[in-house]
Legacy VTK file of the C-alpha trace (Angstrom):
# vtk DataFile Version 3.0
C-alpha trace
ASCII
DATASET POLYDATA
POINTS 175 float
143.464 91.855 28.867
146.057 92.692 26.269
149.575 91.228 26.551
152.782 91.132 24.608
154.137 87.604 24.434
157.617 86.596 23.300
157.630 83.440 21.211
160.127 81.193 19.585
159.144 79.221 16.473
160.582 77.570 13.372
159.483 78.504 9.924
159.919 76.714 6.587
160.954 78.818 3.657
160.143 77.180 0.254
162.652 77.398 -2.569
160.387 79.703 -4.568
160.929 82.354 -1.850
164.775 82.142 -2.032
166.329 85.375 -3.135
163.653 87.521 -1.480
164.522 89.571 1.632
164.636 86.980 4.466
163.017 89.204 7.067
160.093 90.036 4.718
159.545 86.364 3.860
159.586 85.493 7.618
157.178 88.317 8.426
154.731 87.133 5.688
154.873 83.499 6.923
154.435 84.464 10.552
151.650 86.887 9.670
149.819 84.002 7.914
150.465 81.627 10.835
149.532 83.892 13.732
147.562 87.019 12.688
143.916 86.999 13.766
144.225 83.394 14.982
142.933 82.028 18.265
145.336 79.962 20.323
143.928 78.193 23.395
147.003 79.239 25.442
147.796 82.667 24.070
144.268 83.897 23.221
143.516 86.141 20.209
146.610 86.992 18.365
146.258 90.562 17.114
149.674 91.007 15.429
153.267 89.854 15.365
156.216 92.258 15.449
159.908 92.518 16.325
160.784 89.458 14.307
164.301 88.105 14.564
165.314 85.288 12.177
168.431 83.228 12.065
170.162 83.974 8.776
171.355 80.440 8.241
168.790 77.759 8.000
168.853 74.019 7.786
167.999 72.508 4.413
165.229 69.941 4.592
164.763 66.907 2.385
162.226 68.825 0.375
164.574 71.685 -0.393
163.023 74.096 2.055
165.140 75.895 4.636
164.182 75.766 8.308
164.880 78.880 10.337
164.481 79.612 13.961
162.578 82.833 14.675
161.960 84.922 17.753
158.998 87.258 17.705
156.664 89.306 19.930
152.930 88.997 19.557
150.216 91.309 20.775
147.452 89.100 22.128
144.034 89.592 23.836
143.277 87.027 26.448
140.430 87.698 28.810
140.597 86.047 32.235
137.827 84.748 34.463
136.534 87.435 36.850
138.451 90.141 35.056
136.623 93.488 34.803
136.610 94.596 31.211
135.138 97.491 29.267
133.262 97.183 26.027
130.585 98.634 23.768
127.109 97.161 23.198
126.878 96.343 19.464
123.640 94.326 19.385
120.449 93.910 21.472
118.576 90.588 21.180
115.599 89.047 22.971
117.989 87.289 25.370
120.400 90.152 26.130
123.210 92.034 24.451
126.388 91.437 22.548
129.301 93.495 23.792
132.456 94.149 21.719
135.488 93.520 23.936
138.845 93.804 22.253
138.782 91.844 19.010
135.756 89.682 19.882
132.224 89.837 21.143
130.834 88.559 24.442
127.297 87.806 25.568
125.589 89.717 28.295
122.496 87.684 29.152
119.373 89.503 30.408
119.703 87.760 33.792
123.190 89.304 34.152
122.439 92.899 33.256
121.167 94.182 36.596
119.764 93.004 39.941
116.378 94.352 38.844
113.540 93.642 36.499
114.667 94.193 32.891
112.632 94.626 29.747
114.000 94.318 26.224
112.910 95.952 23.050
115.142 94.167 20.533
113.637 95.941 17.541
114.484 99.359 19.049
117.830 98.056 20.335
117.060 99.008 23.968
117.053 97.236 27.336
115.303 98.905 30.314
116.248 98.098 33.853
113.618 99.015 36.445
115.519 101.340 38.744
117.762 102.948 36.066
116.346 105.901 34.149
118.788 105.496 31.264
118.273 102.420 29.060
121.038 100.156 27.781
121.271 100.608 24.069
123.517 99.958 21.085
126.610 102.133 21.555
126.408 102.082 25.360
129.821 101.666 26.937
129.755 99.116 29.792
132.072 97.784 32.473
131.467 94.012 33.029
133.019 91.064 34.776
134.017 88.038 32.670
131.807 85.226 34.041
132.408 82.434 31.516
134.978 81.488 28.906
134.766 78.565 26.584
137.347 77.829 23.842
136.279 75.055 21.552
138.485 72.558 19.723
137.799 74.487 16.495
139.136 77.638 18.212
135.653 79.078 18.659
135.450 81.300 21.661
132.393 82.081 23.777
132.620 84.669 26.545
129.903 85.478 29.028
129.694 88.761 30.947
127.893 90.013 34.026
126.981 93.585 34.996
124.834 92.597 38.020
127.309 93.944 40.609
126.827 97.550 41.901
130.048 98.926 40.358
129.390 97.501 36.923
127.179 98.295 33.892
126.865 101.391 31.732
128.566 104.475 33.068
125.164 106.247 33.307
123.873 103.556 35.726
126.945 103.790 37.971
126.139 107.435 38.683
122.739 106.661 40.246
LINES 1 176
175 0 1 2 3 4 5 6 7 8 9 10 11 12 13 14 15 16 17 18 19 20 21 22 23 24 25 26 27 28 29 30 31 32 33 34 35 36 37 38 39 40 41 42 43 44 45 46 47 48 49 50 51 52 53 54 55 56 57 58 59 60 61 62 63 64 65 66 67 68 69 70 71 72 73 74 75 76 77 78 79 80 81 82 83 84 85 86 87 88 89 90 91 92 93 94 95 96 97 98 99 100 101 102 103 104 105 106 107 108 109 110 111 112 113 114 115 116 117 118 119 120 121 122 123 124 125 126 127 128 129 130 131 132 133 134 135 136 137 138 139 140 141 142 143 144 145 146 147 148 149 150 151 152 153 154 155 156 157 158 159 160 161 162 163 164 165 166 167 168 169 170 171 172 173 174
């Protein structure tokens, strides 16, 4: 799910940046700090915006100025059991990778349908016994988040399931 989070932070502005527009310097520093980063609490930070910076900063012993900033961040943070929509971007021997928001999730063969499935990874197709339309690259699916793991190195692994009657590719839900 996508959220807008309000944050408060402190930034250090080095002397070489003095004289440049304060808001632009703050935006550049915050962009570097947050943009496209994964935070275990926030999730995937997509962008920061609506930055407010205190004009007067404290001077540190290194000559930098410290400024309090308030900002909003657009984040993507999937939740366990959340139903999410995505697009199949790759078919492998063990299932499919589904693009959800700014990341990819794994849809294992055992979680595709409550049926016998066959995979043709070279052709990029997964067949499910009772469904006439195969799952293929480009298929849009609805899935439930079944596993989330955020590593210490900020790596994220997300597992999906489509084995419930109301989930899977749109074509399957019609039958």
